[in-house]
KEVEXTOR-119645 format. One record per residue: residue in three letters; y, z, x of N, C-alpha, C in turn. Coordinates in steps of 0.2 Angstrom, whole numbers, plus 5000, padded with zeros to 4 digits. Atoms other than C-alpha are relative to their C-alpha. Example, Ala and Ser with C-alpha at 12.3 -4.5 7.8 and 13.67 -1.06 7.14 Angstrom:
<sites>
SITE   aa   n_v   n_w   n_u  ca_v  ca_w  ca_u   c_v   c_w   c_u
SITE  ala  4994  5000  5004  4978  5039  5062  5006  5000  5004
SITE  ser  4994  4999  4996  4995  5036  5068  5005  5003  4996
</sites>
This chain:
<sites>
SITE   aa   n_v   n_w   n_u  ca_v  ca_w  ca_u   c_v   c_w   c_u
SITE  met  5005  4995  4998  5654  5489  5430  5000  5001  5008
SITE  ala  5000  4999  4993  5654  5497  5448  4993  4998  5002
SITE  ala  5006  5003  4997  5641  5490  5460  4996  5007  5001
SITE  ala  5005  4994  4999  5625  5501  5462  5001  5002  5007
SITE  glu  5000  4998  4993  5625  5512  5477  4993  5000  5003
SITE  lys  5007  5000  4997  5606  5511  5479  4996  4994  4996
SITE  thr  5004  5005  5003  5594  5496  5475  4993  5002  5002
SITE  leu  5007  4998  4999  5576  5501  5472  4995  4995  4997
SITE  leu  5006  5003  5003  5560  5492  5470  4994  5005  4999
SITE  val  5005  4994  5001  5547  5504  5462  4993  4997  4999
SITE  asp  5007  5001  5001  5529  5503  5464  4996  5006  4998
SITE  cys  5003  4994  5004  5519  5514  5452  4994  4999  4996
SITE  asp  5006  5000  5004  5504  5518  5442  5002  5003  4994
SITE  thr  4996  4997  5006  5514  5522  5426  4996  5005  4996
SITE  gly  5002  4995  5004  5507  5538  5420  5006  5004  4998
SITE  val  4994  4996  5003  5517  5553  5413  5005  5001  5006
SITE  asp  4995  4998  4996  5526  5558  5429  5003  4993  5003
SITE  asp  4997  5007  4999  5529  5539  5434  5005  4999  4995
SITE  ala  4995  5001  5006  5537  5537  5417  5006  5004  5000
SITE  ile  4994  4995  5000  5548  5552  5419  5005  4998  5006
SITE  ala  4996  5003  4995  5554  5545  5436  5003  4994  4999
SITE  leu  4996  5006  5002  5558  5528  5429  5005  5002  4995
SITE  leu  4994  4998  5004  5568  5536  5415  5005  5003  5004
SITE  tyr  4995  4997  4996  5577  5546  5427  5004  4995  5004
SITE  leu  4997  5005  4996  5581  5531  5438  5004  4995  4995
SITE  leu  4996  5004  5005  5586  5520  5423  5006  5002  4997
SITE  ala  4994  4997  5003  5598  5532  5417  5006  5002  5005
SITE  asp  4996  4999  4995  5607  5532  5433  5005  4994  5001
SITE  pro  4996  5006  4999  5622  5520  5434  5001  4998  5007
SITE  lys  5000  5002  4993  5622  5521  5453  4994  4997  5003
SITE  val  5006  5002  4997  5605  5515  5455  4998  4993  4996
SITE  glu  5002  5006  5003  5599  5497  5452  4992  5000  5002
SITE  val  5007  5002  4999  5580  5495  5449  4999  4993  4999
SITE  cys  5000  5008  5000  5578  5477  5454  4993  4998  4998
SITE  gly  5007  5002  5002  5559  5477  5450  4995  5006  5000
SITE  ile  5005  4995  5000  5544  5487  5446  4993  4997  5000
SITE  thr  5007  5003  4999  5526  5483  5452  4995  5006  4998
SITE  thr  5004  4995  5002  5511  5492  5446  4993  4999  5004
SITE  val  5007  4999  4996  5494  5498  5454  4996  5004  4996
SITE  phe  5005  4996  5003  5478  5506  5448  5002  5007  5003
SITE  gly  4999  4993  4998  5478  5525  5449  4999  5005  4995
SITE  asn  5000  4996  5006  5482  5536  5434  4996  4996  4995
SITE  ile  5003  5004  5005  5476  5521  5424  4999  4993  5004
SITE  ser  5000  5007  4997  5473  5502  5427  5007  4998  5002
SITE  ala  4993  5003  4998  5487  5492  5435  5002  4996  4994
SITE  thr  4998  5004  5006  5487  5481  5419  5003  5005  4995
SITE  met  4997  4996  5004  5489  5496  5408  5007  5004  5002
SITE  ala  4994  4998  4997  5502  5503  5420  5006  4996  4998
SITE  ala  4995  5005  5002  5512  5487  5417  5002  5001  4993
SITE  arg  4998  4999  5008  5511  5489  5398  5004  5006  4999
SITE  asn  4996  4994  5000  5517  5507  5400  5007  4999  5003
SITE  thr  4993  5001  4997  5531  5502  5411  5005  4996  4995
SITE  leu  4996  5004  5004  5537  5489  5399  5002  5004  4994
SITE  cys  4999  4995  5005  5536  5502  5385  5006  5005  5002
SITE  val  4995  4995  4997  5547  5514  5396  5006  4996  5000
SITE  leu  4993  5004  5000  5560  5500  5398  5002  4999  4993
SITE  asp  4998  5000  5007  5560  5498  5379  5004  5006  4998
SITE  val  4997  4994  5002  5563  5516  5377  5007  5001  5003
SITE  ala  4994  4999  4996  5577  5516  5390  5005  4995  4998
SITE  gly  4996  5005  5002  5585  5502  5381  5001  4994  5005
SITE  arg  4999  5005  4994  5582  5490  5396  4995  4995  4999
SITE  thr  5005  5006  5001  5570  5477  5388  5003  4994  5004
SITE  gly  4998  5006  4997  5570  5462  5399  5005  5000  5006
SITE  ser  4995  5000  4994  5582  5468  5412  4997  5001  5007
SITE  val  5003  4998  4994  5569  5473  5425  4994  4996  5000
SITE  pro  5006  5004  4999  5555  5461  5431  4994  5005  5001
SITE  val  5005  4996  4999  5538  5469  5430  4994  4996  5003
SITE  ala  5005  5004  4998  5523  5463  5440  4993  5004  5001
SITE  val  5007  4997  5000  5504  5468  5439  4997  4999  5007
SITE  gly  5003  5000  4993  5496  5473  5456  4993  5001  5000
SITE  ser  5007  4999  4998  5479  5478  5463  4997  5005  4995
SITE  glu  5005  4996  5005  5465  5484  5451  4995  5004  5004
SITE  val  5005  4997  4996  5454  5489  5466  5003  5002  5007
SITE  thr  4998  4998  4994  5456  5497  5483  5001  4994  5005
SITE  leu  5000  5005  4995  5460  5488  5499  4994  4997  5003
SITE  thr  5006  5002  4998  5442  5488  5503  4996  4997  4994
SITE  gly  5004  5003  5005  5437  5481  5486  4996  5005  4995
SITE  glu  5003  4995  5004  5431  5497  5478  5003  5002  4993
SITE  ala  4997  4998  5006  5433  5501  5460  5002  5007  4999
SITE  pro  4997  4994  5000  5444  5516  5457  4997  5005  4994
SITE  val  5001  4995  5006  5441  5532  5446  5007  5002  4998
SITE  his  4993  4999  5003  5457  5533  5435  5001  5007  4998
SITE  gly  4998  4993  5001  5466  5549  5432  5002  5002  4992
SITE  thr  4998  4999  5007  5466  5549  5413  4999  5007  4997
SITE  his  5001  4993  5002  5460  5567  5412  5007  5004  5001
SITE  val  4993  4997  4998  5478  5571  5419  5005  4997  4995
SITE  his  4995  5004  5003  5488  5558  5410  4999  4998  4993
SITE  gly  5002  5002  5006  5479  5555  5394  4997  4993  5000
SITE  ser  5004  5006  5000  5469  5540  5388  5004  4994  5002
SITE  asn  4996  5006  4999  5483  5528  5389  5005  5001  5005
SITE  gly  4995  4998  4994  5492  5536  5404  5006  5003  4998
SITE  leu  4994  4997  5002  5506  5542  5393  4999  5006  4995
SITE  gly  5001  4994  5004  5499  5558  5386  4997  4999  4993
SITE  gly  5003  5002  5006  5490  5549  5372  5005  4998  4994
SITE  val  4995  5001  5005  5506  5546  5363  5000  4992  4998
SITE  lys  5000  5007  5002  5505  5530  5352  5006  4996  5001
SITE  leu  4994  5004  4999  5516  5516  5357  5000  4993  4997
SITE  ser  5000  5007  5003  5521  5500  5349  4999  4995  5006
SITE  ala  5001  5005  4994  5517  5484  5359  5007  4999  5003
SITE  pro  4993  5001  4997  5531  5481  5372  5003  4994  4998
SITE  ala  4996  5006  5001  5544  5468  5369  4999  4995  5006
SITE  gly  5000  5005  4994  5543  5461  5387  4993  4998  5002
SITE  arg  5006  5002  4997  5529  5453  5397  5001  5001  5007
SITE  pro  5000  5000  4993  5524  5455  5415  5002  4993  5003
SITE  glu  4999  5007  4996  5529  5441  5428  4993  4997  5001
SITE  thr  5006  5003  4998  5516  5429  5433  4998  5001  5007
SITE  val  5001  4999  4993  5517  5433  5451  4996  5007  5001
SITE  ser  5003  4993  4999  5507  5448  5458  5005  5004  5003
SITE  ala  4996  4995  4998  5514  5464  5463  5002  4999  5008
SITE  ala  4998  5001  4993  5513  5460  5482  5004  4994  5001
SITE  glu  4995  5006  4999  5521  5443  5480  5007  5002  4998
SITE  met  4993  4998  5002  5535  5451  5470  5004  5004  5006
SITE  ile  4997  4996  4995  5538  5464  5484  5002  4995  5006
SITE  val  4998  5005  4994  5538  5450  5498  5006  4996  4998
SITE  arg  4995  5004  5003  5549  5439  5487  5007  5003  5000
SITE  thr  4993  4996  5000  5562  5452  5484  5002  5002  5007
SITE  ala  4998  4998  4993  5562  5458  5502  5003  4994  5003
SITE  arg  4997  5006  4996  5565  5440  5508  5007  4998  4997
SITE  glu  4993  5002  5003  5579  5437  5495  5005  5004  5001
SITE  arg  4995  4995  4999  5588  5453  5499  4998  5004  5006
SITE  pro  5002  4997  4994  5584  5457  5517  5005  5006  5002
SITE  gly  4996  4994  4998  5589  5475  5522  5004  5003  4994
SITE  lys  4996  4997  5005  5596  5479  5505  4995  5004  4995
SITE  val  5004  4997  5005  5581  5485  5495  4996  5006  5003
SITE  his  5004  4994  4998  5572  5502  5497  4994  5000  4995
SITE  met  5006  4999  5004  5554  5504  5491  4999  5007  4998
SITE  leu  5002  4993  5003  5549  5519  5480  4993  4999  4998
SITE  ala  5007  5001  5002  5530  5521  5479  4998  5007  4997
SITE  thr  5002  4993  5003  5523  5534  5467  4993  4999  4998
SITE  gly  5007  5000  5001  5505  5528  5466  4996  4998  5006
SITE  pro  5004  5002  4994  5491  5522  5478  5004  4995  5003
SITE  leu  4996  5004  4996  5498  5512  5492  4997  4993  5001
SITE  thr  5004  5007  5000  5487  5496  5489  5005  4994  5000
SITE  asn  4995  5006  5000  5501  5484  5484  5004  5000  5006
SITE  leu  4996  5000  4994  5512  5489  5499  4995  4997  5006
SITE  ala  5004  5003  4994  5497  5486  5511  4998  4993  4999
SITE  val  5001  5007  5001  5493  5469  5503  5006  4996  5002
SITE  ala  4994  5003  4998  5511  5465  5505  5002  4999  5007
SITE  leu  5000  5000  4993  5511  5469  5523  4996  4995  5003
SITE  arg  5004  5005  4998  5497  5457  5525  5003  4993  4999
SITE  leu  4997  5007  5002  5506  5443  5516  5006  4999  5005
SITE  glu  4994  5001  4996  5522  5446  5526  5000  5006  5006
SITE  pro  5000  4995  4995  5520  5455  5543  5007  5003  5002
SITE  lys  4993  4998  4998  5539  5456  5545  5003  5004  4994
SITE  leu  4997  4996  5005  5541  5466  5529  5003  5006  5002
SITE  pro  4996  4994  4998  5546  5482  5538  5007  4998  5003
SITE  gln  4993  5001  4998  5561  5473  5545  5004  4997  4994
SITE  leu  4996  5003  5006  5566  5466  5528  5001  5006  4995
SITE  ile  4999  4994  5005  5564  5483  5518  5005  5005  5003
SITE  ala  4995  4995  4998  5578  5496  5520  4996  5006  5002
SITE  gly  5003  4994  4999  5566  5510  5519  4995  5001  4995
SITE  val  5005  4999  5004  5551  5517  5510  4999  5007  4998
SITE  thr  5001  4993  5002  5550  5533  5500  4993  5001  4996
SITE  ile  5007  4999  5003  5532  5539  5495  4999  5007  4997
SITE  met  5003  4994  5003  5526  5552  5483  4993  5000  5002
SITE  gly  5008  5000  4999  5509  5557  5490  4999  5005  5006
SITE  gly  5003  4996  4994  5499  5567  5503  5002  5008  4999
SITE  ala  4999  4993  5000  5499  5585  5507  5000  5002  5007
SITE  ala  4999  4998  4993  5506  5592  5524  4996  5006  5001
SITE  ser  5003  4994  5000  5502  5610  5523  4997  5003  4994
SITE  ala  5003  4998  5006  5498  5612  5505  4993  4998  4999
SITE  pro  5006  5003  5002  5481  5610  5497  5000  4994  4997
SITE  gly  5000  5006  5004  5476  5594  5490  4999  5001  4992
SITE  asn  5000  4999  5007  5475  5591  5471  4994  4996  4997
SITE  val  5007  5004  5002  5459  5579  5470  4994  5004  5004
SITE  thr  5004  4996  4996  5450  5588  5484  5004  5005  5004
SITE  pro  4996  4995  4997  5454  5603  5494  5005  4997  5006
SITE  ala  4996  5003  4995  5461  5591  5507  5005  4995  4998
SITE  ala  4996  5006  5002  5468  5576  5498  5004  5000  4994
SITE  glu  4995  5001  5006  5482  5572  5486  4998  4993  4997
SITE  ala  5002  5005  5003  5478  5559  5473  5002  4993  5002
SITE  asn  4997  5007  4998  5489  5544  5478  4997  4997  5006
SITE  val  5003  5002  4993  5482  5544  5496  4993  5000  4999
SITE  trp  5008  5000  5001  5464  5548  5491  4998  4994  4996
SITE  his  5002  5006  5004  5463  5533  5479  4999  4995  5005
SITE  asp  5001  5006  4995  5465  5521  5494  5003  5003  5007
SITE  pro  4998  4998  4993  5466  5530  5511  5001  4994  5005
SITE  glu  4999  5006  4996  5464  5513  5520  5007  4997  4999
SITE  ala  4993  5002  5001  5480  5507  5512  5005  5004  5002
SITE  ala  4995  4995  4998  5489  5523  5515  5001  5000  5008
SITE  gln  4999  5000  4992  5485  5522  5534  5003  4994  5002
SITE  ala  4996  5006  4999  5491  5504  5534  5007  5001  4999
SITE  val  4993  4999  5002  5507  5509  5526  5004  5005  5005
SITE  phe  4997  4995  4996  5510  5524  5537  5000  4997  5008
SITE  ser  5000  5002  4993  5506  5514  5553  5005  4994  5001
SITE  ala  4995  5006  5000  5519  5500  5549  5006  5003  5003
SITE  pro  4994  4997  4997  5535  5501  5559  5006  5000  4996
SITE  trp  4994  4999  5004  5547  5505  5545  5001  5007  4999
SITE  ala  4997  4993  5001  5557  5521  5541  4997  5002  4993
SITE  thr  5003  4997  5006  5547  5531  5528  5002  5007  4999
SITE  thr  4999  4993  5002  5550  5547  5519  4994  5002  4995
SITE  leu  5005  4998  5004  5535  5556  5512  5002  5006  4996
SITE  val  4999  4994  5005  5537  5568  5497  4993  5002  4998
SITE  pro  5006  4998  5002  5521  5577  5497  4999  5006  4995
SITE  leu  5001  4995  5005  5513  5591  5486  5004  5006  5003
SITE  asp  4996  4994  4997  5522  5604  5498  5006  5001  4996
SITE  ala  4994  5000  5003  5538  5599  5490  4999  5000  4992
SITE  thr  5000  5001  5008  5533  5593  5472  4997  5006  4996
SITE  met  5002  4994  5003  5523  5608  5468  5004  5006  4999
SITE  gly  4995  4994  5000  5538  5619  5471  5006  4998  4995
SITE  glu  4995  5002  5005  5548  5609  5458  4997  4999  4993
SITE  val  5004  5000  5006  5541  5614  5441  5005  5000  4994
SITE  met  4997  5000  5007  5547  5610  5423  4997  5005  4996
SITE  ser  5003  4995  5004  5545  5624  5411  5000  4998  4993
SITE  glu  5001  5002  5007  5540  5623  5393  5007  5001  4996
SITE  gln  4993  4999  5003  5558  5629  5388  5004  4994  5001
SITE  gln  4996  5006  4998  5565  5614  5397  4997  4994  4996
SITE  arg  5003  5006  5004  5552  5602  5389  5002  5000  4992
SITE  leu  4998  4999  5007  5557  5609  5372  5007  4998  4999
SITE  ser  4993  5002  5000  5575  5606  5376  5001  4992  5000
SITE  leu  5001  5007  5000  5570  5588  5379  4999  4998  4993
SITE  ala  5003  5001  5007  5561  5588  5362  5006  5000  4995
SITE  ala  4995  4998  5005  5576  5595  5353  5007  4995  5001
SITE  ser  4995  5004  4999  5588  5582  5360  5002  4994  4995
SITE  arg  4999  5006  5004  5597  5568  5351  4998  4994  5003
SITE  ser  5002  5006  4997  5592  5556  5364  4993  4998  4999
SITE  pro  5007  5002  5001  5577  5546  5360  4996  5000  5007
SITE  thr  5004  4999  4993  5573  5545  5379  4998  5007  5002
SITE  ala  5002  4993  4999  5573  5564  5380  4994  5001  4996
SITE  arg  5005  4998  5005  5562  5565  5365  4993  4997  5002
SITE  phe  5006  5004  4997  5550  5552  5372  4997  5004  5006
SITE  ala  5002  4996  4994  5549  5562  5388  4996  5006  4998
SITE  ala  5003  4994  5002  5545  5578  5379  4993  4998  4997
SITE  ala  5006  5002  5003  5531  5569  5369  4994  4999  5005
SITE  ile  5005  5002  4995  5522  5562  5384  4998  5006  5005
SITE  leu  5001  4994  4996  5524  5578  5394  4995  5005  4997
SITE  asp  5004  4995  5004  5514  5588  5381  4993  5001  5003
SITE  his  5007  5000  4997  5497  5583  5387  5000  5002  5007
SITE  tyr  4999  4998  4993  5503  5584  5405  5000  5007  5001
SITE  phe  4999  4993  5000  5508  5602  5402  4993  5003  4999
SITE  asp  5006  4998  5001  5491  5605  5395  4995  5000  5006
SITE  phe  5004  5000  4994  5483  5600  5411  5002  5005  5005
SITE  tyr  4997  4996  4995  5494  5610  5422  5000  5007  4998
SITE  thr  4999  4993  5002  5494  5626  5412  4995  5005  5004
SITE  pro  5004  4996  4996  5478  5633  5420  5001  5000  5008
SITE  ile  4999  5000  4993  5484  5628  5437  5006  5005  5002
SITE  phe  4994  4996  4998  5501  5637  5436  5000  5007  4996
SITE  gly  5001  4994  5004  5495  5650  5423  5006  5001  4994
SITE  arg  4995  5001  5005  5509  5645  5411  5001  4993  4998
SITE  arg  4999  5007  5002  5514  5630  5401  5006  4997  5004
SITE  ser  4995  5003  4996  5523  5619  5414  4997  4994  5004
SITE  cys  5003  5006  4996  5521  5604  5426  5004  4999  5006
SITE  pro  4996  5002  4994  5527  5599  5443  5003  4993  4999
SITE  cys  4996  5006  5001  5540  5585  5445  4998  4995  5006
SITE  his  5002  5004  4994  5530  5574  5457  5004  4994  5001
SITE  asp  4997  5006  4999  5536  5557  5455  5008  5000  4999
SITE  ala  4992  5000  5001  5554  5561  5449  5003  5003  5006
SITE  leu  4997  4997  4994  5557  5572  5464  5000  4994  5006
SITE  ala  5000  5005  4995  5552  5557  5475  5006  4995  4999
SITE  ala  4995  5005  5002  5564  5546  5465  5007  5003  5002
SITE  gly  4994  4997  4998  5578  5559  5468  5001  5000  5007
SITE  val  4999  5001  4993  5575  5559  5486  5002  4993  5002
SITE  ala  4999  5007  4998  5575  5540  5487  5007  4998  4999
SITE  thr  4993  5002  5001  5592  5539  5479  5005  5005  5004
SITE  gly  4996  4996  4997  5599  5553  5489  5003  5006  4996
SITE  glu  4998  4994  5004  5602  5565  5475  4997  5006  5001
SITE  val  5003  4994  4998  5590  5577  5481  5000  5000  5008
SITE  val  5000  5000  4993  5593  5583  5499  4995  5006  5002
SITE  pro  5005  4996  4998  5578  5591  5507  5003  5007  5003
SITE  gln  4998  4994  4997  5580  5609  5512  4996  5001  5007
SITE  arg  5004  4999  4994  5566  5608  5525  4996  4993  5001
SITE  ala  5004  5006  4998  5559  5592  5533  4999  4999  5007
SITE  met  5001  5002  4993  5552  5585  5549  4998  4993  5000
SITE  thr  5002  5007  4998  5550  5568  5556  4995  5000  5005
SITE  val  5006  4999  4996  5533  5567  5563  4995  4994  4999
SITE  gly  5006  5005  5000  5517  5556  5566  4996  5002  4994
SITE  ile  5005  4999  5006  5505  5554  5551  4994  4996  5001
SITE  thr  5006  5004  5000  5487  5549  5551  4996  5002  4994
SITE  val  5004  4999  5006  5476  5547  5536  4993  5000  5001
SITE  glu  5007  5000  4999  5458  5552  5536  4997  4995  4996
SITE  thr  5004  5006  5004  5448  5536  5531  4993  5001  5001
SITE  gly  5007  4999  4999  5431  5543  5535  4997  5002  4993
SITE  cys  5003  4998  5006  5418  5548  5522  4998  5007  4999
SITE  gly  5002  4993  5001  5417  5566  5524  5005  5004  4995
SITE  pro  4997  4997  5005  5425  5580  5514  5008  5000  5001
SITE  ala  4992  5001  4999  5443  5577  5522  5002  4993  4998
SITE  arg  4998  5007  5002  5443  5559  5516  5007  5000  4996
SITE  gly  4994  5000  5004  5461  5555  5510  5005  5005  5002
SITE  ala  4995  4995  4998  5469  5569  5519  5006  4997  5004
SITE  thr  4995  5002  4996  5486  5566  5527  5002  5005  5005
SITE  ile  4999  4995  4994  5487  5574  5544  5007  4999  5003
SITE  cys  4993  5000  4997  5505  5577  5548  5001  5005  5006
SITE  asp  4999  4996  4994  5509  5583  5565  5006  5005  5000
SITE  leu  4994  4995  5001  5519  5599  5561  5000  5005  5006
SITE  arg  5000  4995  4994  5515  5608  5578  5006  5002  5002
SITE  gly  4993  4998  4997  5533  5607  5583  5004  5005  4996
SITE  ser  4996  4995  5004  5538  5618  5569  5001  5007  5002
SITE  tyr  4999  4994  4997  5535  5633  5579  5006  5001  5004
SITE  arg  4994  5000  4995  5549  5629  5591  5006  4997  4996
SITE  gly  4995  5002  5004  5560  5623  5577  5002  4992  5001
SITE  glu  4999  5007  4999  5557  5604  5581  5001  4997  4993
SITE  gln  4999  5003  5006  5564  5593  5567  4998  4992  5001
SITE  arg  5002  5007  4999  5560  5575  5575  4996  5000  5006
SITE  gln  5005  5001  4995  5545  5571  5585  5002  4993  5003
SITE  pro  4998  5007  4997  5549  5557  5598  4995  4995  4998
SITE  gly  5004  5006  5002  5544  5540  5592  4998  5000  4993
SITE  ala  5002  5000  5007  5540  5546  5574  5005  4997  4996
SITE  thr  4996  5004  5005  5546  5536  5559  5000  5003  4993
SITE  cys  5001  4998  5007  5540  5546  5544  5003  5007  5000
SITE  thr  4997  4994  5001  5551  5560  5538  4996  5004  4994
SITE  val  5004  4996  5005  5540  5573  5528  5004  5005  4997
SITE  val  4996  4995  5003  5549  5583  5515  4996  5006  4998
SITE  leu  5005  4995  5001  5542  5600  5515  5003  5005  4995
SITE  glu  4997  4995  5005  5554  5610  5503  5007  4997  4997
SITE  thr  4994  5002  5003  5568  5606  5491  5002  5007  4996
SITE  ser  4997  4994  5003  5579  5618  5480  4996  5004  4995
SITE  gly  5004  4997  5006  5566  5622  5466  5004  5000  4994
SITE  arg  4997  5001  5006  5579  5617  5453  5001  4993  4997
SITE  phe  5000  5007  5002  5576  5599  5451  4999  4998  4993
SITE  ala  5002  5001  5008  5569  5600  5433  5006  5001  4996
SITE  glu  4994  5000  5004  5586  5605  5427  5004  4994  5001
SITE  asp  4997  5006  4999  5593  5589  5434  4997  4994  4996
SITE  ile  5003  5005  5004  5580  5579  5425  5002  5001  4993
SITE  val  4998  4999  5007  5583  5587  5408  5007  4998  4999
SITE  arg  4993  5002  5001  5602  5585  5410  5001  4993  5000
SITE  arg  4999  5007  4999  5600  5567  5415  4997  4996  4993
SITE  leu  5003  5003  5006  5588  5563  5400  5003  5002  4994
SITE  val  4996  4998  5006  5597  5573  5387  5006  4996  4999
SITE  gly  4994  5004  5001  5612  5563  5391  4999  4992  5000
SITE  gly  5002  5007  5000  5603  5546  5390  5002  4996  4994
SITE  pro  4998  5004  5006  5605  5532  5378  4999  5003  4994
SITE  gly  5000  4998  5007  5608  5536  5360  5001  5008  4999
SITE  ala  4999  4993  5001  5612  5554  5364  5006  5002  4996
</sites>
């Protein structure tokens, strides 16, 4: 078997879109998912770990990827409000699942992140598709983490687009703004895939039905969990469909998705208590003069992609195990 071209450690709050992102990555022979850590957000971190283990079972990868449970509360100790109205009561669209075959690791998510980075310095890329609490805790455990991690790709925030939890804030950042600020302030190369890009990558009902009609159990599972997710997004888009939030970030992380428009700029997260709490303030002022990289900035913000990524997801999952 050829060596993987990209090694990813995924930190997620495994709801519907996280599950689609994981299935997309696990079906790629060029990608090694070396570990998965879970955090509160769409659901609890504990339920997210259970869902992750179920996804590994569906993908035929039982026991092949270590899973660790992470933070259940914010960096400041506040209890979160979970996004079950978006992802269903169990985080996977309410689809009934058998108990997973695997079990989580005994170490915490932050400990797994630090351990993996130390064992494979400069080789592992982080993909974060949930609140950034685990990464912020890992930075506290190992201040040299930015020198050990190859890079970080984050699904979250809104640069110029409106938020999705409040008019200003996107869910992953809004859940723990203090953690997000700590991660964006750290001296590592980050790529932010915000709502500006993800809301432009939309899966249609016809594409979901193509998944449902597939011979691949992976594709059929994806279609089933997407049903509730489509219900939530129907009034937002005016048609049965959903954005490809976390899977798009996965595609960017692997290099399969090349941004059509991006800027490397400074980012600040609003951590106050006003109506803008959780907003990601991206310094896009240079866009008027065609600036692509701000001096000293380390975060690349993806502003636009092709708009055809859902086709890639369907193609990948339909050709998955058992097809």
